[in-house]
N, C-alpha and C positions, 0 to 999 in steps of 0.2 A: 662581382660573382657571389660573394657570401650573401649579399642582399637578395640576389635572385633565388638562391637556394631556400632562404627563409620564406620568400613569397610562395615558392612551390610547396613547401611543407605546410604553410598556413592554408593554402588552397585545399591540399589533400585533407587536412584536419577538418576543414569546414565541410567538405564533401562527405567524409565519413560520419561526421556528427549529424548532418542533415539526413543521411541514409538511415542511421540508427533511430533518429527521432521519428522519421516516417514509419519505420518498421513497428516501433512500439506504439505509435499513434494508431496505426491500423489495427493492431492487436487489441488496443484498449477500446476502440470504436466497435470492433467485432464483438468483444466480450460484453460491451454495454448494450449492443443490439440483440444479443441472445436472450430469449425470454426466461424469466425465473420459473422454474418448474415447481408447482405445488404438489406436496406429498403429504397425505394425511396418515398419521401414525397413531394407533390406539395404544393406550396403556391401562393397566388394570387396578391401580391403587395408589395410595400416597405413602410411600416408604422409600428407604434407601435404594431399592431396586431401580427407581425411576431417575436417579441422579444423572445418568448419561443424557437422557432426553432434556431434562431441565437445564443442565449446563450447556448443552448444544444450543438451546434457544437463548439463554442468558448471554452467551458470548458471540452470538451471531454466526456460529460455525456453519449453519445451513446456507446462509447468504454467501459465505465465503466460497462455497462450492456450487453456487448457482441454483439453490433450492429455497423454497419457502415451506419449511416443515411445520405442519399444523398438528400439534399433539392433542389428542382427544381422550378424555377419561371415559372408559367403558368398564363399569364394575364387573369384575370377574373375567378370568381368562377365556372361559367358554364363550361368553357373549362377544368378547373381543375377536376371537377367531371367526365367529359367525358374521360379524361385521366385515371382516377381511374377505371371507368367501363370497359375501353378497356384493362386494365391490364398493362398499361405503368407505373403506379405507384401503390404502395401498400396502401398508406394512403394519405388523402387529408386534408390540413389545410384550411378550407373554412367556409363560413357562413352557418348556419343551414338551412336557407331558400332554398339554392340550393340543399342540400342533401334531404330535405323533398320533394322538387319538383321532384327530380329524383325518389324517392321511390313511389310517387303518380303516376308516369308514368311507374311503373313496375320495376324500378331498385332495385336490391337486395343489398341495401346499408344501413348501420347502423351507428349511431353516438356513439362513445365510450368515448368521453371526450369533454369538453368545457372550455376554459380558460376565456371566457367572456360571461356572460349570460344577458347582458343588451345592450341597444342601445348606440352607441358611436358616432353618427353623429349629426351634427347640420345642419339645413336648413338655407342657407345663400343666400341673394339676393343682387342685385345692390342697391345703396342708394336710387334710385328713387322709389323703392318698399317699401312703408311705412307700409302697412297693408295687411291683408289676402285678402281683396277685390281687392287690386292693383295687386295681383298675378293671379287673374282669367284671363284666356285666354293667359297667358304668357308661355314662354319656360323654361322648367326645364331640365338641363343637367344631364345625367346619364352615367355610363360607357358603358353598353349595355343592351338591353331589356332582361328581365328575370333574371337579376342579383340582388345582394343585394341592390345596389344603388336605383333601381326602387322600390323595396319593401320598403326600409326605407323612401324614399321620399313620397311614398303613405301614410305611417303611419303618417308622420309629416304633410302632407297636411290635413289629417283627424284631427290632433290636432288643426289645424287652422279653422276647420269647412268646409274644401274643400274636394273634391274627385279627383281621378286621371283624370276623364273626364273633370275637370275644367281647366286643363292645357295641354300643349303639351310636351310630353317627347321627348327629342332628344338625340341620342347617341353621346356623346361629348368626349369620351376617358377617359384617366386616370386623376389623380388629377391635374398634371401640365397643361394638355390640357384643362381641364375644367376651371382652373383659368384664362388661357389666353382667353378662350371663354367668360368668364364673364367680363373680362376687356375690351374686344373688343365689347361687346354688342351682341354677337352671341347667348347667352343664358341670361336669366333673373335671374336664381337661380340654385342652386345645393346643394348637401349635402357634407359636409367636416368633417373630424375628425382631431385629432392631428397627426402630428405637424402643418399641413397646416392651421388649424383653428386659431392658434395664429397669423400667418402671415396675413391671410385674414381679421381678425379683425383690425389689425394695418392699413390695407390699406383703412379702412373706409367702408367696406361692412356691410350690415345690417344682424344681426342674428335674423331670424324670429322665429325659434324654437331652443332653446338652449339645448344641450345635458345634461347640468347640471340639467335641470328640468325634464328630461325624466327618469322615473324609471321602465318603462314597461319591463317585462321579454322577452328577445329576444336572441336567440343563435347566437351571432355575430361572434364568433371565435370558431370553433369546429374541432375535429378530426373525420374523416369519414373513413370507411373501407368497402370493399365488405364482405358480410356475409360469403361467401364460403372461402375467404382467412382467416377470423377470425377463422372459425371452424377448418381449417387445420393448422393454425399457431398462436394459442392462446398465447403460451409462448412468441413468438416474439412481438406480439402486447402488451402484458403485460409488457415486458421489455422496449418497447418504452414508455409506459405510466409512467414507473419509471423515465426514462430520462426526459420526458416532465414535470413531476411533480417537479422533482428536479430543473429543469430550472426555473419554475415559482417561486419556493422558493428562488432561487438566485436573481431573478428580484425583489422580494418583500423585500429582505434583503441586497442587494449589489448595492446601488444606483450608485456608481462611475463606477463599471463594466458595469452595464446595460446602462448607458448614453454613455459610451465610445463605446460600441458595436452598439448602436443605431446611433451614429454619423458616425461610420465607414460604416454601411450598407446603411444609407440614404444620406450620404455625407452632413449632416447638421452640421453646426458649430456654429450656434446661441445658446449661452448657455441658454438663457431664453426659447427659443422654445424647446430645449432639456429637460430642467428642467420641464416645464409644461407637456410635452408629457410623460416623465417618471412618474411624480406624478399621472397623470390621469390613466395610464394603471396599474401601480403598485398597486394603491388603489383599482382598480376594478377587478383585476384578482383573480380567485378563488384559495384559498389555496389547496383545493381538487377539481380538475377540473371536477366535474360531470356536465353533461348536465342537465339543468333545464327542467323538464317535462312540467312545465307551459309554458316556452318559446317555446318548441317544439309544444305544444298544440296551442299556439297563431298563429304560422306559419301554422300549419295544418288546423286550422279553416278557415283561410283566403284562402289558396290555394285550399282547398277541394271544394270551391264554383265553381271552374272552371269545364269545361266539359271534358269528356273523362279521368277522373282520377279514379284510383282504390280506394276502401275503405281501409284505413289503420288505425289501432289503434296506439295511442301515444306510448304505451309500445313496439310496434313492430319496432319503429324507433330509440330506444335508448337501448344501452347495457352498463349499469353501473356496471355490475357484476365484471369486472376486477378491477375497482377502489374500489369496496366494498371489494374484496379479499385483496387488498393492505392495506386498512384501518384495517381490522381484523388482518392482519399479523403485524401491528404496524409500517408499512412503514412511514406513515405521522407523527406519534409520534416521530420517530427518526430524522425527518427533523427539528424539533423545536429546 
């Protein structure tokens, strides 16, 4: 009798094991048969802002969620949004000021995430500019008109009691070009973030408005998508946000990996600059990358003062429901 019971239990175990094996084999085959979805994402420069995209690719987090994310460098946020609206890309990793501006001009575009919801630039001038009054009538270099640089510079001028009309904005190119222009005296001031901010301080330039003292809510680094693409491909966008969120978690918890990737992508070898850049961005990136409604509102309030812009409510510019779903499903809890 005991032998008979053992045989019965053994048969039951075999049946259960084969059932489970079949279940997982079917799931594996189904997953393997599902096509990898290609998603093209534009980004606008080579700095710490882009770490989530770089880490995402470095660690294969896109493949983990059934995507092939192709990141494409498009110089300047304005051009990045133009590529998005034209359908050349599916997502844009840009400043929220550009996406809000596009929406105000009638673009059917919405923000689905934001890794940085605060200002990250300092206003830096040549040593001969000692006070705000000294900056009046001087030349402030920006990347291009209508971009984040101009917007941030305007806000920081206001922090000094000045307005945009009190200076002359000049299109002075990317970070390296603006640093050269400042050194040659072609411009008198510009805005810089990490890692260049570390270098430019060493060179003796004056920080008129320090990013460390700026707590204003501002959508510095966001993920934007066309609303029609989101409606038709919600699952793809949601899977991208999974990859993106996991990447931010890796940045916040894996210093050595993040600094190595930052060095590779920016070709920066100065360990102090790398360390300060990592510390700043890791400290300020959102664990759950929701776009701040207050930050979007701040941009909207300023841009809506312009002429020929449509009336848009803040809630119509942000779509946080995908991240809300992920939180309810316990996705972020599992990352901890």
